[in-house]
Structure formats: C-alpha cells, structure tokens
C-alpha positions, 0 to 999 in steps of 0.5 A: 457925082460919085459912084455911090450916089449915082447908084443910090439915085438909081435905087431911090427911083427904082424902088419907089423913092424909099424915104429910108434911102433918102435919109441914108443919102442925106446923112452919108457924108456926116460922120458926126451926124446932122441936125434933124431939121437939116436932114428934113430940109435936105431930103425935101429939096432932093425929093422936090428936085426929083419931082416927087410929091411929099405928104403934108406930114412930111417931117412926121413921115421922115421922123417915123422912118428914122425911128423905125430904123433906130434901136433906141426908139420906142417904135423900133420893132425890127431885127438887128439888120434894121438898126441903121440910124442912131441919135448922136448925143442920145435920144432927143438930141435932135442929131441924126446919124447913119451906121454906114456898114449897117445901111449898106447891109440893109440896102443889100437885104432890101434889093439895093446893091451893096456891091459898090465900094465906098471909101472914107469920105469927108 
C-alpha cells in the first residue's frame, strides 16, 4: 500500500472513520469519476473489512455526505474549502469524483495530515 493510503487508513481510524475520508479514498484513483453504486460498494467492503458497523441507510448516509461536500448540491451549506466532491457529467449523472487539491486542503483543515506528497497516479 502506498504512503497516501497508509496515511489515510490511519486517519480514518483515528478520526472515527469519517465517511468523507472513505469517499476520498474510494475516488482518489479515478480521475474521471466512478459510478455512485461502485463508490458505495467499495466503501461498504472497505468498512466491513475494518470491522466497522454500517447504518441501515448506508447508501443514504454516503449520498448525504457526498452532497454536503459538493457545491452543486442543493444541501451544500459549506465554505469553499468544503467543496471537495463533484458530479462528473453534471448533477444527476450518477458519476462522482473528488477534487484532489481541495480534498487535501479539507483533510489538513480537519486535522488530517496533508504533508505527504501525492504523485500523479492512474
């Protein structure tokens, strides 16, 4: 596992398993985005492998988390630094992506390390 994900793994555990961090992890290597259901499935598998319990409304929780960090969502109420996810192909496309630079800034602002270097992968 590369340094980025080793660091993110530690942070996911240290900060109570933020679903936002899980979404960042699921989307990181997908520059052109990933289908919503693929993201949900990847995060569910990751969470269960870590022994984390998931809510009965798991997909809804992830959708809500995504929307709270997406400026184009009707529920977005955050500051510019909270705008870390995007809809690829526009709202309702079902394809999610992460703004890498914004995600790193968000992690740093929320007590997660942004000191590691991330090269251009995949």
